[in-house]
Structures are given as structure tokens and as C-alpha cells.
PAKOLPA-788679 format. One record per residue (C-alpha): x negated, y negated, z negated; residue number from 1. Coordinates in pm, 1 decimal, padded with zeros to 6 digits. Layout:
BEGIN
<node x="X" y="Y" z="Z" num="NUM"/>
...
***
This chain:
BEGIN
<node x="-04303.4" y="-02205.1" z="03201.6" num="1"/>
<node x="-04256.3" y="-02479.1" z="03091.8" num="2"/>
<node x="-03903.0" y="-02626.4" z="03115.1" num="3"/>
<node x="-03938.5" y="-02925.9" z="03340.2" num="4"/>
<node x="-04087.3" y="-02632.0" z="03594.6" num="5"/>
<node x="-03784.3" y="-02406.0" z="03570.6" num="6"/>
<node x="-03574.0" y="-02714.1" z="03549.0" num="7"/>
<node x="-03747.4" y="-02739.7" z="03936.6" num="8"/>
<node x="-03776.5" y="-02364.5" z="04042.0" num="9"/>
<node x="-03357.1" y="-02390.9" z="03963.1" num="10"/>
<node x="-03318.4" y="-02771.1" z="04151.4" num="11"/>
<node x="-03526.8" y="-02610.7" z="04431.5" num="12"/>
<node x="-03411.9" y="-02282.9" z="04519.6" num="13"/>
<node x="-03060.8" y="-02279.0" z="04356.0" num="14"/>
<node x="-02877.7" y="-02104.5" z="04672.1" num="15"/>
<node x="-03196.5" y="-01788.9" z="04595.3" num="16"/>
<node x="-03148.4" y="-01777.5" z="04236.7" num="17"/>
<node x="-02798.3" y="-01734.4" z="04243.2" num="18"/>
<node x="-02707.1" y="-01486.7" z="03950.3" num="19"/>
<node x="-03082.3" y="-01436.4" z="03922.1" num="20"/>
<node x="-03301.1" y="-01453.0" z="03581.9" num="21"/>
<node x="-03614.4" y="-01672.9" z="03618.6" num="22"/>
<node x="-03942.1" y="-01410.0" z="03379.1" num="23"/>
<node x="-04169.9" y="-01658.3" z="03208.4" num="24"/>
<node x="-04536.0" y="-01380.4" z="03213.6" num="25"/>
<node x="-04688.6" y="-01679.3" z="02945.4" num="26"/>
<node x="-04999.8" y="-01632.5" z="03135.9" num="27"/>
<node x="-05239.5" y="-01864.8" z="03110.6" num="28"/>
<node x="-05355.1" y="-02096.7" z="03398.2" num="29"/>
<node x="-05710.2" y="-02018.5" z="03285.4" num="30"/>
<node x="-05785.3" y="-01770.1" z="03650.3" num="31"/>
<node x="-05946.0" y="-01870.6" z="03916.4" num="32"/>
<node x="-05725.2" y="-01727.9" z="04288.3" num="33"/>
<node x="-05723.0" y="-01377.2" z="04317.2" num="34"/>
<node x="-05926.4" y="-01307.7" z="03985.9" num="35"/>
<node x="-05955.0" y="-00931.0" z="03869.8" num="36"/>
<node x="-05920.8" y="-01020.3" z="03537.3" num="37"/>
<node x="-05608.8" y="-01228.3" z="03668.5" num="38"/>
<node x="-05439.5" y="-00936.4" z="03945.5" num="39"/>
<node x="-05467.0" y="-00707.2" z="03616.1" num="40"/>
<node x="-05256.7" y="-00930.1" z="03371.5" num="41"/>
<node x="-04985.4" y="-01043.7" z="03665.1" num="42"/>
<node x="-04912.1" y="-00615.4" z="03769.3" num="43"/>
<node x="-04962.4" y="-00482.0" z="03382.6" num="44"/>
<node x="-04654.3" y="-00818.0" z="03275.3" num="45"/>
<node x="-04504.9" y="-00797.6" z="03631.7" num="46"/>
<node x="-04433.9" y="-00365.5" z="03611.4" num="47"/>
<node x="-04175.5" y="-00410.5" z="03375.4" num="48"/>
<node x="-03944.5" y="-00653.7" z="03563.2" num="49"/>
<node x="-03985.1" y="-00487.0" z="03907.2" num="50"/>
<node x="-04067.2" y="-00160.8" z="03848.0" num="51"/>
<node x="-04246.0" y="-00039.1" z="04203.5" num="52"/>
<node x="-04542.2" y="-00266.4" z="04051.3" num="53"/>
<node x="-04808.7" y="-00016.3" z="03977.7" num="54"/>
<node x="-04993.6" y="-00135.1" z="03625.9" num="55"/>
<node x="-05365.9" y="-00000.7" z="03787.2" num="56"/>
<node x="-05392.0" y="-00019.5" z="04112.3" num="57"/>
***
């Protein structure tokens, strides 16, 4: 996530983000909507931040 994107998210969702951290998953914008490789990568990267997400579901 670029700094400008993070700043926009923080500005628009200030109340919802109070005391929370924004995490960048470092996933390039090279995938199509719901592309299986993207879904697998999202699951793998999110698993450490949201333990309820199964990496290989």
C-alpha cells in the first residue's frame, strides 16, 4: 500500500480505525477479480493477521 493510499484510508475511516493498525499485504495489482492465485495469496497473507482465515480452504 502506498503512503497516499494509507493516508486516504486513514482520513476517510478515522473513527473506525481509532486504535487499529493498517496492514499492507504487499500484493501486486496483477490479478483478475477472484483469480484463484490471488485468493490463495490473500488467504496466506491474511492468516497471520486474522487467525480465523484458513490458508488452504
